[in-house]
C-alpha positions in Angstrom: -71.0 -120.3 212.2 -73.7 -117.7 212.3 -73.6 -116.1 208.5 -74.9 -112.5 208.1 -75.1 -111.8 204.0 -76.3 -108.7 202.7 -77.9 -108.9 199.6 -78.6 -112.4 200.0 -81.4 -112.2 197.7 -79.3 -111.1 194.8 -77.5 -113.2 192.3 -74.0 -113.7 194.2 -76.1 -113.9 197.7 -78.0 -116.5 196.4 -75.5 -118.9 195.3 -73.3 -117.7 198.4 -76.3 -119.0 200.7 -76.5 -122.0 199.3 -72.4 -122.5 199.6 -72.7 -121.9 203.3 -75.6 -123.8 204.1 -73.9 -126.7 202.5 -71.0 -126.3 205.2 -73.4 -126.5 207.8 -73.4 -122.9 208.8 -76.7 -120.8 209.9 -77.3 -118.4 207.3 -79.2 -115.2 207.9 -79.6 -112.5 205.6 -81.0 -108.5 204.5 -83.4 -107.8 201.9 -84.3 -103.9 201.5 -88.4 -104.3 201.5 -90.9 -107.0 201.9 -91.7 -106.4 198.4 -88.1 -107.9 197.4 -88.3 -110.7 194.8 -87.3 -114.4 196.2 -86.7 -115.9 192.9 -83.0 -115.9 193.4 -83.1 -118.1 196.2 -84.0 -121.9 195.2 -87.1 -123.1 196.8 -85.3 -126.0 198.5 -83.3 -123.7 200.7 -85.9 -120.4 201.3 -87.0 -122.4 204.7 -83.0 -122.8 205.4 -82.7 -119.0 206.0 -83.9 -116.3 208.3 -84.4 -113.1 206.0 -84.8 -109.7 208.1 -85.8 -106.7 206.9 -83.0 -103.8 206.5 -82.3 -100.6 205.2 -78.8 -100.2 204.7 -78.3 -96.7 204.6 -80.6 -96.5 208.0 -77.7 -96.9 211.1 -80.4 -97.6 213.4 -82.0 -100.7 211.3 -78.2 -101.7 210.7 -77.4 -101.5 214.4 -80.5 -103.3 215.7 -80.0 -106.3 212.9 -76.2 -107.2 214.0 -76.8 -106.9 217.3 -80.1 -109.7 217.1 -78.0 -111.8 214.6 -74.3 -111.5 216.4 -72.4 -113.1 213.5 -69.3 -114.4 213.3 -68.9 -113.4 209.5 -70.6 -110.6 207.6 -70.3 -110.9 203.6 -71.4 -107.2 202.5 -72.6 -107.8 198.7 -75.8 -105.6 198.7 -75.0 -102.4 196.6 -76.0 -100.4 193.4 -74.0 -103.0 191.4 -74.8 -101.9 187.7 -72.3 -99.4 186.1 -74.8 -97.9 183.5 -77.6 -97.2 186.2 -74.3 -95.2 188.0 -74.0 -93.0 185.2 -78.0 -92.1 185.3 -77.8 -92.0 189.1 -74.0 -91.4 190.2 -74.9 -89.6 193.2 -77.2 -92.2 194.9 -75.0 -95.1 193.9 -72.1 -93.4 195.8 -74.0 -92.3 198.8 -75.7 -95.7 199.1 -72.7 -97.8 198.5 -70.6 -95.8 200.8 -73.3 -95.1 203.7 -74.4 -98.8 203.9 -71.0 -99.8 204.4 -70.0 -97.2 206.8 -73.5 -98.1 208.9 -72.2 -102.0 208.9 -68.9 -101.2 210.6 -70.0 -98.3 212.9 -72.5 -101.2 214.1 -69.9 -103.6 214.5 -67.7 -101.0 216.6 -70.1 -99.6 218.7 -71.7 -103.1 219.7 -67.6 -104.2 220.3 -68.1 -107.3 217.9 -65.2 -109.1 216.7 -66.9 -110.6 213.0 -64.9 -111.3 210.0 -66.4 -108.7 207.7 -66.2 -109.4 204.0 -66.4 -106.1 201.4 -67.3 -106.9 198.1 -65.2 -104.6 195.8 -64.5 -104.9 192.0 -62.5 -104.9 189.0 -64.0 -102.0 188.1 -61.9 -99.9 190.5 -58.8 -100.4 187.6 -60.4 -98.7 185.6 -58.3 -97.0 182.7 -55.6 -100.1 182.8 -52.7 -99.7 180.2 -51.3 -102.4 177.7 -48.3 -103.1 179.9 -50.1 -103.1 183.0 -51.8 -106.7 182.1 -52.4 -108.8 183.6 -53.6 -106.8 186.4 -52.0 -107.3 189.8 -53.4 -105.6 193.0 -50.6 -103.2 192.9 -51.8 -101.7 189.8 -53.4 -98.1 190.1 -56.8 -97.4 190.4 -58.0 -94.9 187.7 -61.8 -95.4 188.2 -64.0 -95.0 185.1 -67.6 -94.5 186.4 -69.5 -93.6 189.4 -69.7 -97.1 190.3 -65.9 -97.6 190.2 -65.6 -94.8 192.2 -68.4 -96.3 194.8 -66.2 -99.1 195.1 -63.1 -97.3 195.4 -64.3 -95.7 198.6 -66.0 -98.6 199.9 -62.3 -100.4 199.9 -60.8 -97.3 201.4 -63.1 -97.1 204.1 -62.7 -101.1 204.7 -58.6 -100.1 205.1 -59.4 -97.2 207.7 -61.6 -99.1 209.5 -59.3 -101.7 209.8 -55.9 -99.5 210.3 -57.8 -97.2 213.0 -60.1 -99.8 215.0 -58.8 -103.4 213.9 -61.6 -104.6 212.8 -61.4 -108.1 210.9 -61.9 -106.9 207.2 -61.3 -108.8 204.2 -61.4 -107.0 200.9 -62.1 -108.8 197.3 -61.9 -107.4 193.8 -64.0 -109.5 191.8 -63.7 -109.8 188.3 -66.3 -110.1 185.9 -68.6 -113.2 187.3 -71.8 -115.1 185.8 -73.9 -117.9 186.3 -77.5 -119.1 186.3 -79.9 -116.5 187.9 -77.7 -113.6 186.6 -80.0 -110.6 186.1 -80.7 -109.3 182.7 -78.8 -105.9 182.9 -75.7 -107.6 182.6 -74.3 -108.6 179.1 -74.6 -112.6 179.4 -77.5 -112.8 180.8 -79.1 -110.1 178.3 -78.2 -112.5 175.5 -79.1 -115.7 177.3 -82.6 -114.4 177.5 -82.5 -112.6 174.3 -81.7 -116.1 172.8 -84.0 -118.0 174.8 -87.0 -115.9 173.9 -86.4 -116.0 170.1 -88.7 -118.5 168.1 -86.7 -121.4 166.8 -86.2 -120.2 163.5 -84.2 -117.4 165.1 -84.5 -113.6 164.7 -83.1 -110.2 165.7 -80.6 -109.8 169.1 -79.8 -106.3 170.1 -76.0 -105.8 171.5 -73.8 -102.6 172.7 -70.3 -102.6 172.9 -68.8 -105.9 171.6 -65.4 -105.0 171.4 -64.2 -104.7 175.0 -62.6 -108.2 176.7 -63.6 -109.2 180.2 -62.1 -112.0 182.5 -64.8 -114.1 183.7 -65.4 -116.4 186.4 -68.5 -118.8 187.3 -70.1 -117.2 190.2 -70.3 -120.7 192.1 -66.2 -120.3 192.0 -66.4 -116.9 193.2 -68.4 -117.6 196.3 -66.1 -120.6 197.3 -63.5 -117.8 197.3 -65.1 -115.2 199.4 -65.7 -118.3 202.0 -62.2 -118.8 201.7 -61.2 -115.4 202.0 -63.3 -115.4 205.4 -62.2 -118.6 206.9 -58.4 -119.0 205.8 -55.6 -117.9 208.4 -53.3 -117.0 205.8 -55.5 -113.6 204.6 -54.0 -110.1 205.6 -56.9 -108.0 206.6 -57.5 -104.3 204.9 -55.6 -105.9 202.1 -57.3 -106.3 198.4 -57.7 -109.7 196.8 -58.2 -110.1 193.0 -61.2 -112.8 192.3 -60.6 -113.7 188.6 -59.9 -116.4 186.1 -56.6 -114.8 184.5 -58.4 -115.1 181.2 -60.1 -112.8 178.9 -63.3 -113.2 176.6 -64.0 -110.6 174.2 -67.6 -109.6 174.2 -68.4 -110.9 170.7 -66.8 -114.3 171.6 -69.5 -114.6 174.6 -72.5 -113.7 171.8 -71.0 -116.0 169.3 -70.6 -119.0 171.7 -74.1 -118.5 173.0 -75.4 -117.9 169.9 -74.3 -121.5 169.0 -75.4 -123.0 171.9 -78.6 -122.0 170.9 -78.6 -123.4 167.8 -80.3 -120.3 166.4 -79.8 -117.8 163.5 -79.5 -114.4 164.2 -79.4 -111.3 163.0 -77.2 -108.8 165.5 -78.3 -105.0 165.8 -76.0 -102.7 167.7 -78.4 -100.3 169.6 -76.5 -96.8 170.1 -78.3 -96.5 173.8 -76.4 -99.3 175.1 -73.0 -97.9 174.4 -71.6 -96.0 177.9 -70.0 -92.9 177.9 -66.6 -94.4 179.0 -65.9 -98.1 178.9 -63.0 -99.9 180.1 -61.6 -102.2 176.9 -59.7 -105.0 178.4 -59.4 -106.5 182.0 -57.6 -109.3 182.9 -57.0 -110.0 186.4 -53.8 -111.8 188.1 -55.3 -114.1 191.1 -51.7 -115.1 192.3 -51.7 -113.5 195.2 -54.7 -115.0 196.8 -53.9 -118.7 195.0 -50.5 -118.1 197.1 -52.4 -117.2 200.5 -55.3 -119.8 199.8 -54.7 -122.4 196.9 -58.0 -121.4 195.0 -58.4 -121.2 191.9 -61.1 -121.2 189.3 -62.5 -124.8 188.6 -65.4 -124.0 186.0 -64.6 -123.4 182.5 -66.7 -120.7 181.0 -68.0 -122.6 178.3 -70.1 -124.4 180.8 -70.9 -121.4 182.7 -72.5 -120.3 179.2 -74.1 -123.1 178.6 -76.0 -123.2 182.1 -77.0 -119.4 181.9 -78.4 -120.1 178.7 -80.5 -123.1 180.0 -81.4 -121.4 182.9 -83.5 -118.8 180.6 -85.1 -121.7 179.0 -86.1 -123.4 181.8 -87.1 -120.1 182.9 -89.4 -119.7 179.9 -90.9 -123.1 179.6 -91.9 -122.9 183.5 
């Protein structure tokens, strides 16, 4: 199949590219500018993928790329995906994430193409979750608590609208937290791991934010396997959301403790008030039974292994 991945140079996009190539697919990706970094693409696959420059908020640019590539599947991963940034730039986050998706859907409709389109949404859409609503099913109310979460609700509603009105084959996933090697350091697990890898053997200070929240973590390599299954399994219903998660929670404090143990270093923990958000989701725990019943997918990589791999990634980067 011909696969188009927006945001292929990102954390998830690079892992998805590897997975698709291993399946024997032709992989094409988009980057925003020629100055985008290729660090996430492993050297051995860089020559196996075609990368096209595309500003996703420019409709003509998107139209030309989709016409040129004529994909069987579009994985739309590109987005402003960092929650704290969305507090600083709320309008930019919402406009970027909504308009980019509209342009993709309009281009497919204008060209009269029929690819399967995967829209990567987020567990952040659930926002304020009550204790009696755990674990979270797809039927849970959406109470978004950040501009990023609002942008993802918008993307999902657009996906639903274009499927209902125009019959586009759109798959919607709500992924909970996913981590692994190559994760950007603006995200907490990678931030902790990099700080620890950078400390001398004797240890030192590590700066943290809120350690009390609970999150449902899945390894990114399991998540991209789920994304692929979502677009190829005949039991998936277009226009409906599917949770992608582990069904288990880790407190952020425990994540830090495990990473400290992996590093073997003595650490002094310092909380920085600047790292606290205006509002934060206290607990996210998902239920992936709907997706499991449709596809048979379930996570396979233990999160302790994920944390070990993240830490080793930053150790190797430091030594390189």
